N, C-alpha and C positions, 0 to 999 in steps of 0.2 A: 504493499500499499504506499510505503514511503516513497518508492522510486516512481510509482504512478503520479504522486504529487509533484515530484521533481520534473517528470516529463511535461505535466500540465503547466507548471511554471515556466519551463523552458519554452514551450509552444506559445504562451502569452507573450513573453518577452520578445522572441524572434518575430513573431507576427506583427507586434506593435511597431517595431523599428523597421521591419521590411516595408510596412505601409507608409510610414512617415518619410523614410529616407530613400525609398525606391531600391533597396538592396535586397539580395536573396538571403534567406535565413541560413543557408549552409555555412556561411563564414563564422556563425555563432554556434550553430547545432554541432558542427563536427568536433571542435576541440571540447565542448561541453559534454557531448555524448561519450566521447573517448574517455574523459575522466570519469563519468558516471559508470561506464561499462567496466573500466579497470577497477572500480570499487566494489563490483558485484561478483558473487561466486559464480562459476561456470563460464566465465569469458577468458579465453586463453590470451595472455599478454601479447602474443604475436599477431592477433586478429582483431584487437579492440578498435584500432583505427579503421581497418577495412570495414568492419560492421558499421562504425559511425558514418563512414562515407556513404555506404549503401542506404542505410536508414535514412539519412539526410536527403539523399537524391530522391528517394521514393516520396518523402514528405513534399518536397518541392513540386512534384508532379502535380499535385492538387492545387497548390497555391498558384502555380504558373498557369493553370487552366482558368482559374478565377480571374487572374490578372488579364490574361489574353482576351476573355470575354468582355472585360470592362473597357479595354482600349479599342476593341472592335466596335463596340457601341458608339464610341466617340469618333470613329472613322479615322484612327491614328495608325492602323496597321497597314503597311505596304505588302500586300499578299503576294505581288509578284516577287519581291526580294525573299520572302519566306519560302516560296516554292523553289527558287533557285538554290538557297543556302541549305534546306533541310536535308538533302541526300548527303552533303558533306558533313553536316551536323551528326546525323545517325552513324555514319561511318566513323568519325572522330571519336564519339562517345563510346562505341563499342571497342575500338581499339584502346581508348584511354582506360576504360575499365579492366581490360585484359591486362594492360601494362600494370595498373595499380594493384591488381590481384596478385601479380607475380613479384612485386617489389616489397622488401621487408618493411616493416613499420617505421623504423627509424629514418631511412632516406626519405620515405614518403612524407613524414612529419616535418623534415627540413624543408621540402619543396612547398608544403602547404603553409608553413610559417613565413617563408620567403614572399610567397604570393600575398598573404594577409598583410604583410608589412608594405608591400607596394600599393595594395588597395587603401590601406590606411593612410599612406602618404598622399595618395591622390585625393582622398576625402578631405584631409587636413588642409592641403594647399588649394583645393578645388581646381585641380589641373584638368584642362579641356583642350583637346587638339583642335587646331584651327582648319576649318574647311579649305582643302587645297587641291582636291582632285575629284574625279567622278567615280561611281562604282565600277569596279573591273568587269570584264565579261564573265560569261557562264562559268568558265573554267577557274578564273580568278576567284569568283564568289564561292565556288565549290571548295577550292583549297583553303580559303579563309574559314569557311564553316567547319572544315575537318580539324583545323587548328583550334578554333574556338571550342568545338566539341570535346576535343581530347583534353584540353586544359580544364575545361568545366567538369569532366568526369573525374579528373585527378583530385580536384578540390571540392567537388560536390556543390556547385553553384549553378544558378540559372543562366549564367553567361552575360548578365547585364553589364558588369564592369569590363567586359571585353567587346561586346556587340555595339554598345551605345558609342563609345569612342571611335570605333571603326566606321560605323554609319555617319556619325557627325564629321569625321575627316573626309568622308566622301560626299560632302555637301547635301546630306539628307537633314531636313529640319529637325531640331531637337525633339519636338512632339511626336514626330513620325519615327524618329530614331528609338525614343523610349517605347512607343507603342509596338514597333516592329520587334524590338528586342524581347519585349514581354511575350510575343507570340512565338519567337524562336525559342524561348525558354521551355515550352512545352516538349518539342522534339528533343531538346537537350535531356530534360528530366526522363522522358520516356526511353530514349536509348540508354541513359545512364543506368536507370532502374532495371531494365532487362539485362544488361551487361553484368550489374552486381549480382542479380539473381542467378544468371547462367554461370558466372565464374565461381560463385560460392556454393552451387548446388552440390549437395552430398558431402560437403566438407565435414569430416567426422569430429572436429574439435569445437564446431560452433554451438552455442547454447540452444536449449530447447526454445522453440518458438521462433526460430529463424527461418526465414525464406530466402535461401542463398545467403547473401551478406545483409539482408534486411531484417532487422530485429522487430518482429511485429508488435510486441507489447509496448515498445516505445513509439512505434509508428501510429498505432490507433489513437494515441493521446496527443501527439504532435500535430497531426492534420487538422482536427477540428478546432483546437485552440488557437493556433497560428491563423487559420482562416477567419476566426471570430474576431481577432484583434487587429487584423491588417486594415480593414475599413476604418476603424477607430483612429488608428495611426495616420491613415490618409487624410482623415478630416481634420486632425490636429496639426498637420504640416503647415497649414497656413495661420496657425495661431501661436505656435511656439518658435523660439529662435532656432531654427533648423541648422544654421551655420554653426552655432555653438554646440548643439547636440551631435553634429557630425564629428566634431573634434573629440568630444567625450567618448562617443561610440568608436572612433578609430583607436582611441586608448584602450578601450575594453577589448576590442578584437586582438590587439597586440599582447595585452596581458593574458588573455585566454589561450591564444596560440603558444605563447611562451611557457605558460604553466603546463599545457599539454605536452610540449617538447621536453621540458624538464622531467615530467613524470615518466615518459617513455624511456628517456636515457637514465634516469635514476633508478 
């Protein structure tokens, strides 16, 4: 019961900040779930990070669908770009999950922490690329999609921190970049979830209640709570000092990732 309450609290926290700051919950879920799983019996130390990645990616599947529908209603999704980039996204996520499943927890944690630090720096300094070119051709968009999908699968994010800067750099309006990124988040989460299920299927060391690398007891609490709080965070985004909250949130990300890294190496 205690762990269920912890999952509920984590879902509420990540959903609120995801809605307010427009970031995926994976950057918070992965380090926090890793520490939670490490503290529970039945989780092998070598697999806690992989289970955290898979569980987080599965939770993002539902939040990304809700975000996709909301942006579609506002006409902010460039579906032609989504159609071009999705095959690359699916290929990249499947390869990313395959690679993540074969890499030991410590190197994977180092990569995750480095990525978190880059995202935190971008949030703190509000770095945005200047529009300087047009979207590449079909082959170029496919290749970019594969790269975004692979990195997103490795760190269990919806890809917004990669997709939005890319589209903005390619002269896509910010509103359309955000909406299109939200739509792209769904195939990222779908491909990533299937990849983590497949690569963890039948693993003898995983705890009871696992579907591949997805831990269902955590998943069933994270999804409804994060989806419940995301709209509230979005509504408060226009009333609270978001720039200050971004800096504070960036600090929280670094602390969580650092604590996760320390725990895995200690």
